[in-house]
N, C-alpha and C positions, 0 to 999 in steps of 0.2 A: 703410700703416704708415709713420710718420715714422722717420727715421734714428735719432733719439734713443731711440725706443721699441725699435727693433731692437737698438741697442747695449746697452740695459738687459737685454733678453732674452739677448743673447749673453753679457754679463757674468755673468748669473745662471745660465749653463750650461744653459739650456733646450734640450732635445733637438731639438724639431721646428721649427727655424728655416727649413728649406728650404720648408716649406709656405707661408711668408710671402713667398716670392720669385716673381717672374714669370720663368720660365726659357724662355719661348717664343722669345725672340730671342737666347739665349746662344750664343756661338760660341767654340770652343776655338782659341787661337792656333796657327797652323801645322798645323791638322788638317783643312783643306779636302781633300776627296777628288777624285781624278782617276783615271779608269779607264785602265788600260794593258793591252796584250796582250803576253805573254811566252811564247815557245816554249821548252820544256824537253825534254831527252831522256827517253825512256820510263823508263829506270832511275832517273832523278832523281825523276820523278813517283811511281814506286812506292815509293821510299825516303821521300819526303815524306808519302805517304799512310800508310805503315806507322808512322812516327813520330807523325803527327797522331792516328792511331787509338790508339796507345799512350798518348798524353797526353789523349785525349778532346776534341780540338779539331778545327777544320776545316783543310784544306790551306791555305786562304787565311790563316787566323790564324797558322799556324806560319811561313809565308813572311813575313808582315808582322813578326812578332816577331823572327825571325832577321835579317832585313834591318835592322830598327831597331837591334838589338844591334850589328851590324857597323858601321853608320853612326855610332852613338854612340861606339864604340871608335875609329873613324877620326878623329872630331872631337876627341876628348880625347887623342890621341897624336900 
């Protein structure tokens, strides 16, 4: 699809523009993953698991979100 056609669809507020894009090589900036190992005290793991269960998310998700929130706070203050 030519850019002009895409822009016309966008301007017309057509809902399904994503299906017209090739997302196979899309990368999010600063989102490259790197595996790290971190040791936590047992009490901390238990607390993380309890909170993750309460929220219906994984332990890994809650750790990522909480760390991201703290880092964002540090950057902006």
